[in-house]
PDB file of N, CA, C and O in Angstrom:
ATOM      1  N   MET A   1      12.229  -6.906  -5.862  1.00  0.00           N
ATOM      2  CA  MET A   1      11.478  -6.608  -4.651  1.00  0.00           C
ATOM      3  C   MET A   1      10.721  -5.299  -4.811  1.00  0.00           C
ATOM      4  O   MET A   1       9.560  -5.204  -4.412  1.00  0.00           O
ATOM      5  N   LYS A   2      11.365  -4.284  -5.391  1.00  0.00           N
ATOM      6  CA  LYS A   2      10.715  -2.990  -5.563  1.00  0.00           C
ATOM      7  C   LYS A   2       9.487  -3.125  -6.461  1.00  0.00           C
ATOM      8  O   LYS A   2       8.415  -2.602  -6.159  1.00  0.00           O
ATOM      9  N   LEU A   3       9.668  -3.829  -7.557  1.00  0.00           N
ATOM     10  CA  LEU A   3       8.588  -3.974  -8.521  1.00  0.00           C
ATOM     11  C   LEU A   3       7.435  -4.779  -7.923  1.00  0.00           C
ATOM     12  O   LEU A   3       6.269  -4.469  -8.165  1.00  0.00           O
ATOM     13  N   VAL A   4       7.755  -5.797  -7.155  1.00  0.00           N
ATOM     14  CA  VAL A   4       6.720  -6.612  -6.517  1.00  0.00           C
ATOM     15  C   VAL A   4       5.913  -5.762  -5.543  1.00  0.00           C
ATOM     16  O   VAL A   4       4.684  -5.832  -5.529  1.00  0.00           O
ATOM     17  N   ALA A   5       6.591  -4.964  -4.733  1.00  0.00           N
ATOM     18  CA  ALA A   5       5.900  -4.117  -3.769  1.00  0.00           C
ATOM     19  C   ALA A   5       5.022  -3.089  -4.486  1.00  0.00           C
ATOM     20  O   ALA A   5       3.891  -2.836  -4.070  1.00  0.00           O
ATOM     21  N   LEU A   6       5.535  -2.509  -5.545  1.00  0.00           N
ATOM     22  CA  LEU A   6       4.765  -1.508  -6.292  1.00  0.00           C
ATOM     23  C   LEU A   6       3.541  -2.144  -6.944  1.00  0.00           C
ATOM     24  O   LEU A   6       2.454  -1.567  -6.922  1.00  0.00           O
ATOM     25  N   ARG A   7       3.714  -3.322  -7.519  1.00  0.00           N
ATOM     26  CA  ARG A   7       2.581  -4.014  -8.143  1.00  0.00           C
ATOM     27  C   ARG A   7       1.544  -4.406  -7.094  1.00  0.00           C
ATOM     28  O   ARG A   7       0.341  -4.297  -7.329  1.00  0.00           O
ATOM     29  N   THR A   8       2.014  -4.858  -5.947  1.00  0.00           N
ATOM     30  CA  THR A   8       1.095  -5.252  -4.885  1.00  0.00           C
ATOM     31  C   THR A   8       0.289  -4.052  -4.408  1.00  0.00           C
ATOM     32  O   THR A   8      -0.923  -4.155  -4.219  1.00  0.00           O
ATOM     33  N   MET A   9       0.948  -2.920  -4.214  1.00  0.00           N
ATOM     34  CA  MET A   9       0.251  -1.720  -3.759  1.00  0.00           C
ATOM     35  C   MET A   9      -0.729  -1.233  -4.822  1.00  0.00           C
ATOM     36  O   MET A   9      -1.813  -0.751  -4.492  1.00  0.00           O
ATOM     37  N   SER A  10      -0.358  -1.355  -6.091  1.00  0.00           N
ATOM     38  CA  SER A  10      -1.270  -0.961  -7.159  1.00  0.00           C
ATOM     39  C   SER A  10      -2.514  -1.842  -7.156  1.00  0.00           C
ATOM     40  O   SER A  10      -3.632  -1.352  -7.313  1.00  0.00           O
ATOM     41  N   ALA A  11      -2.310  -3.147  -6.975  1.00  0.00           N
ATOM     42  CA  ALA A  11      -3.450  -4.071  -6.918  1.00  0.00           C
ATOM     43  C   ALA A  11      -4.334  -3.761  -5.718  1.00  0.00           C
ATOM     44  O   ALA A  11      -5.560  -3.808  -5.819  1.00  0.00           O
ATOM     45  N   LEU A  12      -3.720  -3.446  -4.591  1.00  0.00           N
ATOM     46  CA  LEU A  12      -4.478  -3.108  -3.391  1.00  0.00           C
ATOM     47  C   LEU A  12      -5.297  -1.835  -3.618  1.00  0.00           C
ATOM     48  O   LEU A  12      -6.475  -1.781  -3.265  1.00  0.00           O
ATOM     49  N   ALA A  13      -4.682  -0.831  -4.199  1.00  0.00           N
ATOM     50  CA  ALA A  13      -5.386   0.429  -4.466  1.00  0.00           C
ATOM     51  C   ALA A  13      -6.543   0.202  -5.440  1.00  0.00           C
ATOM     52  O   ALA A  13      -7.624   0.764  -5.265  1.00  0.00           O
ATOM     53  N   LEU A  14      -6.312  -0.625  -6.468  1.00  0.00           N
ATOM     54  CA  LEU A  14      -7.370  -0.922  -7.431  1.00  0.00           C
ATOM     55  C   LEU A  14      -8.517  -1.670  -6.762  1.00  0.00           C
ATOM     56  O   LEU A  14      -9.685  -1.404  -7.044  1.00  0.00           O
ATOM     57  N   THR A  15      -8.186  -2.594  -5.886  1.00  0.00           N
ATOM     58  CA  THR A  15      -9.223  -3.334  -5.159  1.00  0.00           C
ATOM     59  C   THR A  15     -10.095  -2.393  -4.343  1.00  0.00           C
ATOM     60  O   THR A  15     -11.321  -2.490  -4.372  1.00  0.00           O
ATOM     61  N   PHE A  16      -9.461  -1.484  -3.616  1.00  0.00           N
ATOM     62  CA  PHE A  16     -10.222  -0.524  -2.822  1.00  0.00           C
ATOM     63  C   PHE A  16     -11.044   0.398  -3.717  1.00  0.00           C
ATOM     64  O   PHE A  16     -12.172   0.752  -3.375  1.00  0.00           O
ATOM     65  N   ALA A  17     -10.494   0.782  -4.842  1.00  0.00           N
ATOM     66  CA  ALA A  17     -11.209   1.672  -5.747  1.00  0.00           C
ATOM     67  C   ALA A  17     -12.442   0.988  -6.334  1.00  0.00           C
ATOM     68  O   ALA A  17     -13.501   1.603  -6.458  1.00  0.00           O
ATOM     69  N   LEU A  18     -12.298  -0.282  -6.693  1.00  0.00           N
ATOM     70  CA  LEU A  18     -13.418  -1.004  -7.294  1.00  0.00           C
ATOM     71  C   LEU A  18     -14.528  -1.285  -6.295  1.00  0.00           C
ATOM     72  O   LEU A  18     -15.688  -1.436  -6.679  1.00  0.00           O
ATOM     73  N   GLN A  19     -14.182  -1.355  -5.023  1.00  0.00           N
ATOM     74  CA  GLN A  19     -15.213  -1.581  -4.023  1.00  0.00           C
ATOM     75  C   GLN A  19     -16.154  -0.385  -3.924  1.00  0.00           C
ATOM     76  O   GLN A  19     -17.276  -0.516  -3.434  1.00  0.00           O
ATOM     77  N   GLY A  20     -15.714   0.753  -4.378  1.00  0.00           N
ATOM     78  CA  GLY A  20     -16.540   1.949  -4.353  1.00  0.00           C
ATOM     79  C   GLY A  20     -17.528   2.017  -5.508  1.00  0.00           C
ATOM     80  O   GLY A  20     -18.285   2.983  -5.606  1.00  0.00           O
ATOM     81  N   CYS A  21     -17.542   1.027  -6.376  1.00  0.00           N
ATOM     82  CA  CYS A  21     -18.418   1.038  -7.554  1.00  0.00           C
ATOM     83  C   CYS A  21     -19.773   0.385  -7.299  1.00  0.00           C
ATOM     84  O   CYS A  21     -20.521   0.142  -8.246  1.00  0.00           O
ATOM     85  N   GLY A  22     -20.095   0.103  -6.074  1.00  0.00           N
ATOM     86  CA  GLY A  22     -21.373  -0.528  -5.755  1.00  0.00           C
ATOM     87  C   GLY A  22     -22.496   0.485  -5.719  1.00  0.00           C
ATOM     88  O   GLY A  22     -22.399   1.560  -6.311  1.00  0.00           O
ATOM     89  N   THR A  23     -23.563   0.136  -5.019  1.00  0.00           N
ATOM     90  CA  THR A  23     -24.727   1.014  -4.963  1.00  0.00           C
ATOM     91  C   THR A  23     -24.743   1.887  -3.720  1.00  0.00           C
ATOM     92  O   THR A  23     -25.625   2.733  -3.572  1.00  0.00           O
ATOM     93  N   SER A  24     -23.790   1.698  -2.833  1.00  0.00           N
ATOM     94  CA  SER A  24     -23.759   2.510  -1.624  1.00  0.00           C
ATOM     95  C   SER A  24     -23.190   3.893  -1.919  1.00  0.00           C
ATOM     96  O   SER A  24     -22.544   4.120  -2.942  1.00  0.00           O
ATOM     97  N   ALA A  25     -23.448   4.792  -1.006  1.00  0.00           N
ATOM     98  CA  ALA A  25     -22.959   6.167  -1.166  1.00  0.00           C
ATOM     99  C   ALA A  25     -21.439   6.195  -1.085  1.00  0.00           C
ATOM    100  O   ALA A  25     -20.836   5.327  -0.454  1.00  0.00           O
ATOM    101  N   PRO A  26     -20.818   7.179  -1.713  1.00  0.00           N
ATOM    102  CA  PRO A  26     -19.359   7.288  -1.640  1.00  0.00           C
ATOM    103  C   PRO A  26     -18.899   7.419  -0.193  1.00  0.00           C
ATOM    104  O   PRO A  26     -19.544   8.087   0.615  1.00  0.00           O
ATOM    105  N   ALA A  27     -17.802   6.789   0.120  1.00  0.00           N
ATOM    106  CA  ALA A  27     -17.251   6.829   1.470  1.00  0.00           C
ATOM    107  C   ALA A  27     -15.998   7.693   1.484  1.00  0.00           C
ATOM    108  O   ALA A  27     -15.409   7.971   0.439  1.00  0.00           O
ATOM    109  N   SER A  28     -15.611   8.099   2.638  1.00  0.00           N
ATOM    110  CA  SER A  28     -14.393   8.885   2.790  1.00  0.00           C
ATOM    111  C   SER A  28     -13.181   7.995   2.589  1.00  0.00           C
ATOM    112  O   SER A  28     -13.190   6.831   2.991  1.00  0.00           O
ATOM    113  N   VAL A  29     -12.160   8.521   1.982  1.00  0.00           N
ATOM    114  CA  VAL A  29     -10.930   7.754   1.770  1.00  0.00           C
ATOM    115  C   VAL A  29      -9.890   8.084   2.836  1.00  0.00           C
ATOM    116  O   VAL A  29      -8.738   7.664   2.732  1.00  0.00           O
ATOM    117  N   ASP A  30     -10.291   8.828   3.851  1.00  0.00           N
ATOM    118  CA  ASP A  30      -9.334   9.223   4.887  1.00  0.00           C
ATOM    119  C   ASP A  30      -8.701   8.022   5.577  1.00  0.00           C
ATOM    120  O   ASP A  30      -7.504   8.035   5.863  1.00  0.00           O
ATOM    121  N   GLY A  31      -9.488   6.986   5.846  1.00  0.00           N
ATOM    122  CA  GLY A  31      -8.948   5.793   6.504  1.00  0.00           C
ATOM    123  C   GLY A  31      -7.899   5.119   5.647  1.00  0.00           C
ATOM    124  O   GLY A  31      -6.837   4.739   6.142  1.00  0.00           O
ATOM    125  N   LEU A  32      -8.186   4.966   4.369  1.00  0.00           N
ATOM    126  CA  LEU A  32      -7.214   4.366   3.448  1.00  0.00           C
ATOM    127  C   LEU A  32      -5.971   5.234   3.342  1.00  0.00           C
ATOM    128  O   LEU A  32      -4.855   4.714   3.309  1.00  0.00           O
ATOM    129  N   ARG A  33      -6.146   6.531   3.289  1.00  0.00           N
ATOM    130  CA  ARG A  33      -5.015   7.449   3.202  1.00  0.00           C
ATOM    131  C   ARG A  33      -4.117   7.331   4.441  1.00  0.00           C
ATOM    132  O   ARG A  33      -2.892   7.398   4.339  1.00  0.00           O
ATOM    133  N   ARG A  34      -4.751   7.152   5.624  1.00  0.00           N
ATOM    134  CA  ARG A  34      -3.959   7.008   6.848  1.00  0.00           C
ATOM    135  C   ARG A  34      -3.162   5.709   6.843  1.00  0.00           C
ATOM    136  O   ARG A  34      -2.032   5.675   7.329  1.00  0.00           O
ATOM    137  N   VAL A  35      -3.743   4.638   6.299  1.00  0.00           N
ATOM    138  CA  VAL A  35      -3.056   3.345   6.276  1.00  0.00           C
ATOM    139  C   VAL A  35      -1.984   3.307   5.201  1.00  0.00           C
ATOM    140  O   VAL A  35      -0.826   2.995   5.481  1.00  0.00           O
ATOM    141  N   VAL A  36      -2.364   3.622   3.983  1.00  0.00           N
ATOM    142  CA  VAL A  36      -1.437   3.517   2.854  1.00  0.00           C
ATOM    143  C   VAL A  36      -0.535   4.729   2.757  1.00  0.00           C
ATOM    144  O   VAL A  36       0.626   4.598   2.370  1.00  0.00           O
ATOM    145  N   GLY A  37      -1.029   5.886   3.091  1.00  0.00           N
ATOM    146  CA  GLY A  37      -0.235   7.107   2.994  1.00  0.00           C
ATOM    147  C   GLY A  37      -0.206   7.637   1.574  1.00  0.00           C
ATOM    148  O   GLY A  37      -0.913   7.149   0.693  1.00  0.00           O
ATOM    149  N   THR A  38       0.618   8.637   1.373  1.00  0.00           N
ATOM    150  CA  THR A  38       0.737   9.246   0.046  1.00  0.00           C
ATOM    151  C   THR A  38       2.162   9.165  -0.473  1.00  0.00           C
ATOM    152  O   THR A  38       2.512   9.840  -1.441  1.00  0.00           O
ATOM    153  N   ASP A  39       2.979   8.347   0.161  1.00  0.00           N
ATOM    154  CA  ASP A  39       4.381   8.254  -0.236  1.00  0.00           C
ATOM    155  C   ASP A  39       4.580   7.718  -1.649  1.00  0.00           C
ATOM    156  O   ASP A  39       5.560   8.069  -2.305  1.00  0.00           O
ATOM    157  N   LEU A  40       3.672   6.880  -2.126  1.00  0.00           N
ATOM    158  CA  LEU A  40       3.861   6.272  -3.447  1.00  0.00           C
ATOM    159  C   LEU A  40       3.663   7.248  -4.597  1.00  0.00           C
ATOM    160  O   LEU A  40       4.072   6.969  -5.723  1.00  0.00           O
ATOM    161  N   ILE A  41       3.045   8.377  -4.327  1.00  0.00           N
ATOM    162  CA  ILE A  41       2.819   9.347  -5.399  1.00  0.00           C
ATOM    163  C   ILE A  41       4.162   9.774  -5.978  1.00  0.00           C
ATOM    164  O   ILE A  41       5.001  10.341  -5.278  1.00  0.00           O
ATOM    165  N   GLY A  42       4.350   9.499  -7.240  1.00  0.00           N
ATOM    166  CA  GLY A  42       5.575   9.876  -7.935  1.00  0.00           C
ATOM    167  C   GLY A  42       6.741   8.913  -7.754  1.00  0.00           C
ATOM    168  O   GLY A  42       7.768   9.081  -8.412  1.00  0.00           O
ATOM    169  N   ALA A  43       6.622   7.911  -6.885  1.00  0.00           N
ATOM    170  CA  ALA A  43       7.711   6.959  -6.684  1.00  0.00           C
ATOM    171  C   ALA A  43       7.750   5.972  -7.840  1.00  0.00           C
ATOM    172  O   ALA A  43       6.727   5.410  -8.233  1.00  0.00           O
ATOM    173  N   ARG A  44       8.955   5.769  -8.380  1.00  0.00           N
ATOM    174  CA  ARG A  44       9.116   4.844  -9.489  1.00  0.00           C
ATOM    175  C   ARG A  44      10.058   3.699  -9.156  1.00  0.00           C
ATOM    176  O   ARG A  44      10.245   2.792  -9.968  1.00  0.00           O
ATOM    177  N   GLY A  45      10.651   3.732  -7.976  1.00  0.00           N
ATOM    178  CA  GLY A  45      11.578   2.674  -7.587  1.00  0.00           C
ATOM    179  C   GLY A  45      12.951   2.824  -8.207  1.00  0.00           C
ATOM    180  O   GLY A  45      13.759   1.898  -8.152  1.00  0.00           O
ATOM    181  N   ALA A  46      13.228   3.983  -8.797  1.00  0.00           N
ATOM    182  CA  ALA A  46      14.485   4.179  -9.511  1.00  0.00           C
ATOM    183  C   ALA A  46      15.598   4.738  -8.625  1.00  0.00           C
ATOM    184  O   ALA A  46      16.771   4.672  -8.994  1.00  0.00           O
ATOM    185  N   THR A  47      15.251   5.274  -7.484  1.00  0.00           N
ATOM    186  CA  THR A  47      16.246   5.893  -6.614  1.00  0.00           C
ATOM    187  C   THR A  47      16.104   5.337  -5.192  1.00  0.00           C
ATOM    188  O   THR A  47      15.076   4.750  -4.856  1.00  0.00           O
ATOM    189  N   PRO A  48      17.122   5.518  -4.368  1.00  0.00           N
ATOM    190  CA  PRO A  48      16.992   5.098  -2.970  1.00  0.00           C
ATOM    191  C   PRO A  48      15.818   5.792  -2.260  1.00  0.00           C
ATOM    192  O   PRO A  48      15.161   5.171  -1.424  1.00  0.00           O
ATOM    193  N   GLU A  49      15.549   7.045  -2.573  1.00  0.00           N
ATOM    194  CA  GLU A  49      14.416   7.754  -1.962  1.00  0.00           C
ATOM    195  C   GLU A  49      13.091   7.117  -2.388  1.00  0.00           C
ATOM    196  O   GLU A  49      12.175   6.979  -1.577  1.00  0.00           O
ATOM    197  N   ASP A  50      12.994   6.732  -3.654  1.00  0.00           N
ATOM    198  CA  ASP A  50      11.790   6.038  -4.117  1.00  0.00           C
ATOM    199  C   ASP A  50      11.597   4.734  -3.348  1.00  0.00           C
ATOM    200  O   ASP A  50      10.478   4.403  -2.955  1.00  0.00           O
ATOM    201  N   GLN A  51      12.672   4.004  -3.137  1.00  0.00           N
ATOM    202  CA  GLN A  51      12.569   2.744  -2.402  1.00  0.00           C
ATOM    203  C   GLN A  51      12.125   2.991  -0.967  1.00  0.00           C
ATOM    204  O   GLN A  51      11.346   2.208  -0.423  1.00  0.00           O
ATOM    205  N   ARG A  52      12.606   4.069  -0.340  1.00  0.00           N
ATOM    206  CA  ARG A  52      12.169   4.395   1.013  1.00  0.00           C
ATOM    207  C   ARG A  52      10.662   4.695   1.032  1.00  0.00           C
ATOM    208  O   ARG A  52       9.959   4.310   1.967  1.00  0.00           O
ATOM    209  N   LYS A  53      10.176   5.383  -0.006  1.00  0.00           N
ATOM    210  CA  LYS A  53       8.746   5.668  -0.101  1.00  0.00           C
ATOM    211  C   LYS A  53       7.943   4.380  -0.196  1.00  0.00           C
ATOM    212  O   LYS A  53       6.917   4.235   0.468  1.00  0.00           O
ATOM    213  N   ILE A  54       8.402   3.453  -1.011  1.00  0.00           N
ATOM    214  CA  ILE A  54       7.731   2.162  -1.153  1.00  0.00           C
ATOM    215  C   ILE A  54       7.772   1.405   0.168  1.00  0.00           C
ATOM    216  O   ILE A  54       6.768   0.830   0.588  1.00  0.00           O
ATOM    217  N   ASP A  55       8.919   1.402   0.817  1.00  0.00           N
ATOM    218  CA  ASP A  55       9.069   0.705   2.097  1.00  0.00           C
ATOM    219  C   ASP A  55       8.133   1.276   3.160  1.00  0.00           C
ATOM    220  O   ASP A  55       7.529   0.523   3.925  1.00  0.00           O
ATOM    221  N   ARG A  56       8.009   2.617   3.210  1.00  0.00           N
ATOM    222  CA  ARG A  56       7.113   3.240   4.194  1.00  0.00           C
ATOM    223  C   ARG A  56       5.665   2.821   3.950  1.00  0.00           C
ATOM    224  O   ARG A  56       4.904   2.618   4.896  1.00  0.00           O
ATOM    225  N   THR A  57       5.292   2.694   2.687  1.00  0.00           N
ATOM    226  CA  THR A  57       3.937   2.275   2.358  1.00  0.00           C
ATOM    227  C   THR A  57       3.700   0.838   2.796  1.00  0.00           C
ATOM    228  O   THR A  57       2.654   0.529   3.366  1.00  0.00           O
ATOM    229  N   VAL A  58       4.661  -0.042   2.535  1.00  0.00           N
ATOM    230  CA  VAL A  58       4.532  -1.449   2.928  1.00  0.00           C
ATOM    231  C   VAL A  58       4.424  -1.559   4.447  1.00  0.00           C
ATOM    232  O   VAL A  58       3.630  -2.351   4.955  1.00  0.00           O
ATOM    233  N   VAL A  59       5.205  -0.781   5.165  1.00  0.00           N
ATOM    234  CA  VAL A  59       5.145  -0.803   6.632  1.00  0.00           C
ATOM    235  C   VAL A  59       3.755  -0.393   7.114  1.00  0.00           C
ATOM    236  O   VAL A  59       3.223  -0.994   8.048  1.00  0.00           O
ATOM    237  N   GLY A  60       3.166   0.616   6.491  1.00  0.00           N
ATOM    238  CA  GLY A  60       1.823   1.057   6.885  1.00  0.00           C
ATOM    239  C   GLY A  60       0.779  -0.015   6.654  1.00  0.00           C
ATOM    240  O   GLY A  60      -0.098  -0.225   7.492  1.00  0.00           O
ATOM    241  N   VAL A  61       0.869  -0.695   5.519  1.00  0.00           N
ATOM    242  CA  VAL A  61      -0.088  -1.749   5.209  1.00  0.00           C
ATOM    243  C   VAL A  61       0.084  -2.915   6.181  1.00  0.00           C
ATOM    244  O   VAL A  61      -0.902  -3.506   6.622  1.00  0.00           O
ATOM    245  N   CYS A  62       1.312  -3.244   6.512  1.00  0.00           N
ATOM    246  CA  CYS A  62       1.563  -4.324   7.473  1.00  0.00           C
ATOM    247  C   CYS A  62       1.087  -3.930   8.869  1.00  0.00           C
ATOM    248  O   CYS A  62       0.524  -4.759   9.585  1.00  0.00           O
ATOM    249  N   ALA A  63       1.303  -2.689   9.259  1.00  0.00           N
ATOM    250  CA  ALA A  63       0.877  -2.237  10.585  1.00  0.00           C
ATOM    251  C   ALA A  63      -0.641  -2.281  10.723  1.00  0.00           C
ATOM    252  O   ALA A  63      -1.160  -2.502  11.817  1.00  0.00           O
ATOM    253  N   ALA A  64      -1.342  -2.075   9.634  1.00  0.00           N
ATOM    254  CA  ALA A  64      -2.801  -2.110   9.660  1.00  0.00           C
ATOM    255  C   ALA A  64      -3.339  -3.533   9.521  1.00  0.00           C
ATOM    256  O   ALA A  64      -4.551  -3.739   9.456  1.00  0.00           O
ATOM    257  N   THR A  65      -2.452  -4.494   9.478  1.00  0.00           N
ATOM    258  CA  THR A  65      -2.772  -5.922   9.323  1.00  0.00           C
ATOM    259  C   THR A  65      -3.632  -6.207   8.099  1.00  0.00           C
ATOM    260  O   THR A  65      -4.506  -7.073   8.123  1.00  0.00           O
ATOM    261  N   VAL A  66      -3.366  -5.460   7.026  1.00  0.00           N
ATOM    262  CA  VAL A  66      -4.015  -5.742   5.752  1.00  0.00           C
ATOM    263  C   VAL A  66      -3.413  -7.025   5.180  1.00  0.00           C
ATOM    264  O   VAL A  66      -4.126  -7.861   4.624  1.00  0.00           O
ATOM    265  N   TRP A  67      -2.100  -7.172   5.322  1.00  0.00           N
ATOM    266  CA  TRP A  67      -1.409  -8.385   4.890  1.00  0.00           C
ATOM    267  C   TRP A  67      -1.161  -9.263   6.102  1.00  0.00           C
ATOM    268  O   TRP A  67      -1.147  -8.779   7.234  1.00  0.00           O
ATOM    269  N   THR A  68      -0.966 -10.549   5.868  1.00  0.00           N
ATOM    270  CA  THR A  68      -0.658 -11.467   6.962  1.00  0.00           C
ATOM    271  C   THR A  68       0.771 -11.251   7.426  1.00  0.00           C
ATOM    272  O   THR A  68       1.564 -10.595   6.750  1.00  0.00           O
ATOM    273  N   LYS A  69       1.091 -11.807   8.582  1.00  0.00           N
ATOM    274  CA  LYS A  69       2.446 -11.697   9.116  1.00  0.00           C
ATOM    275  C   LYS A  69       3.460 -12.292   8.148  1.00  0.00           C
ATOM    276  O   LYS A  69       4.534 -11.723   7.951  1.00  0.00           O
ATOM    277  N   ALA A  70       3.135 -13.426   7.543  1.00  0.00           N
ATOM    278  CA  ALA A  70       4.045 -14.074   6.587  1.00  0.00           C
ATOM    279  C   ALA A  70       4.276 -13.190   5.363  1.00  0.00           C
ATOM    280  O   ALA A  70       5.399 -13.096   4.868  1.00  0.00           O
ATOM    281  N   GLU A  71       3.219 -12.544   4.875  1.00  0.00           N
ATOM    282  CA  GLU A  71       3.368 -11.658   3.717  1.00  0.00           C
ATOM    283  C   GLU A  71       4.263 -10.469   4.061  1.00  0.00           C
ATOM    284  O   GLU A  71       5.103 -10.065   3.257  1.00  0.00           O
ATOM    285  N   CYS A  72       4.083  -9.916   5.245  1.00  0.00           N
ATOM    286  CA  CYS A  72       4.898  -8.785   5.660  1.00  0.00           C
ATOM    287  C   CYS A  72       6.357  -9.189   5.812  1.00  0.00           C
ATOM    288  O   CYS A  72       7.258  -8.435   5.444  1.00  0.00           O
ATOM    289  N   GLU A  73       6.589 -10.383   6.355  1.00  0.00           N
ATOM    290  CA  GLU A  73       7.968 -10.853   6.495  1.00  0.00           C
ATOM    291  C   GLU A  73       8.636 -11.044   5.146  1.00  0.00           C
ATOM    292  O   GLU A  73       9.842 -10.831   5.022  1.00  0.00           O
ATOM    293  N   ARG A  74       7.867 -11.446   4.122  1.00  0.00           N
ATOM    294  CA  ARG A  74       8.442 -11.572   2.788  1.00  0.00           C
ATOM    295  C   ARG A  74       8.886 -10.210   2.244  1.00  0.00           C
ATOM    296  O   ARG A  74       9.786 -10.130   1.408  1.00  0.00           O
ATOM    297  N   HIS A  75       8.248  -9.145   2.726  1.00  0.00           N
ATOM    298  CA  HIS A  75       8.637  -7.792   2.322  1.00  0.00           C
ATOM    299  C   HIS A  75       9.703  -7.219   3.247  1.00  0.00           C
ATOM    300  O   HIS A  75      10.121  -6.073   3.080  1.00  0.00           O
ATOM    301  N   GLY A  76      10.144  -8.012   4.219  1.00  0.00           N
ATOM    302  CA  GLY A  76      11.184  -7.563   5.115  1.00  0.00           C
ATOM    303  C   GLY A  76      10.671  -6.781   6.314  1.00  0.00           C
ATOM    304  O   GLY A  76      11.457  -6.175   7.042  1.00  0.00           O
ATOM    305  N   VAL A  77       9.362  -6.791   6.524  1.00  0.00           N
ATOM    306  CA  VAL A  77       8.780  -6.076   7.656  1.00  0.00           C
ATOM    307  C   VAL A  77       8.508  -7.086   8.754  1.00  0.00           C
ATOM    308  O   VAL A  77       7.807  -8.074   8.536  1.00  0.00           O
ATOM    309  N   ARG A  78       9.056  -6.844   9.920  1.00  0.00           N
ATOM    310  CA  ARG A  78       8.852  -7.747  11.052  1.00  0.00           C
ATOM    311  C   ARG A  78       7.885  -7.070  12.019  1.00  0.00           C
ATOM    312  O   ARG A  78       7.901  -5.848  12.166  1.00  0.00           O
ATOM    313  N   GLY A  79       7.065  -7.846  12.660  1.00  0.00           N
ATOM    314  CA  GLY A  79       6.195  -7.191  13.613  1.00  0.00           C
ATOM    315  C   GLY A  79       5.183  -8.105  14.096  1.00  0.00           C
ATOM    316  O   GLY A  79       4.348  -7.724  14.917  1.00  0.00           O
TER     317      GLY A  79
END
């Protein structure tokens, strides 16, 4: 579960990063930072604290309705 969440967040971050490679002017990342947060920085999933960081990130993404309700429930987030 930890590895799946980390891989999913990495894919999401890469997707957002690649969207900035178009011809439009650079945009602020403040909105993404508010949704995803900065908890994943340095988290490796090796400790209970790392898992809490991953969980907080998943909750933020689910709260912003980036993922569907079914996807969030698979991560254990209800809402």
